[in-house]
C-alpha positions as CSV (number, residue, x, y, z in Angstrom):
1,M,111.2,114.6,116.4
2,N,109.6,113.3,119.6
3,I,109.7,109.7,120.9
4,N,106.4,108.8,119.2
5,E,107.7,110.0,115.8
6,R,111.0,108.2,116.2
7,S,109.3,104.9,117.1
8,K,107.4,105.0,113.7
9,F,110.8,104.5,111.9
10,K,112.5,102.2,114.4
11,H,111.7,99.0,112.6
12,L,111.8,100.3,109.0
13,T,114.9,98.2,108.1
14,A,113.2,95.0,109.3
15,F,110.0,95.8,107.4
16,V,111.9,96.4,104.2
17,L,113.8,93.2,104.6
18,V,110.6,91.2,105.1
19,I,109.2,92.8,102.0
20,L,112.3,92.0,99.9
21,A,112.3,88.4,101.2
22,E,109.3,87.8,98.9
23,R,110.9,89.1,95.7
24,K,112.7,92.1,94.2
25,Y,110.8,95.4,94.5
26,S,111.6,98.9,93.3
27,P,111.9,101.6,96.0
28,R,108.6,103.0,94.7
29,E,106.9,99.6,95.2
30,I,108.4,99.2,98.7
31,H,107.0,102.7,99.6
32,G,103.6,101.7,98.3
33,L,103.5,98.4,100.2
34,L,104.5,100.2,103.4
35,L,101.9,102.8,102.9
36,R,99.2,100.2,102.3
37,E,100.3,97.9,105.2
38,F,101.2,100.6,107.6
39,P,99.3,103.8,106.8
40,G,101.3,106.9,107.9
41,F,104.4,104.9,108.6
42,V,106.6,106.4,105.8
43,R,106.6,110.0,105.0
44,D,108.3,110.1,101.6
45,M,110.4,108.2,99.1
46,S,113.7,109.7,100.4
47,T,113.1,107.7,103.6
48,I,113.1,104.5,101.6
49,Y,116.2,105.5,99.5
50,R,118.1,106.4,102.7
51,C,117.1,103.1,104.3
52,L,118.1,101.0,101.2
53,S,121.4,102.9,100.9
54,T,122.3,102.3,104.5
55,M,121.3,98.6,104.2
56,E,123.6,98.2,101.2
57,K,126.5,99.8,103.0
58,E,125.9,97.4,105.9
59,G,125.9,94.4,103.5
60,L,122.3,93.5,104.1
61,L,121.4,93.8,100.4
62,S,122.7,94.8,97.0
63,I,121.0,97.3,94.9
64,E,120.5,96.8,91.1
65,W,119.8,99.8,89.0
66,H,117.8,99.4,85.7
67,L,117.6,102.3,83.3
68,P,114.6,102.4,80.9
69,E,115.4,101.5,77.4
70,G,115.2,104.0,74.6
């Protein structure tokens, strides 16, 4: 990954925190918002999950899992 590619992901944590400051979002919703606001910024959902997992380990947020009923 070259310097231009790395710079695309440099501020992902900050962008996710700004999004989550509004309200709770699912990883899929976060991904969609990032794609809409910053086209080409995020490659796939795994990037969001890794970011959220790292942020939880660092104590920046807590993750709630909701299983569908039925």
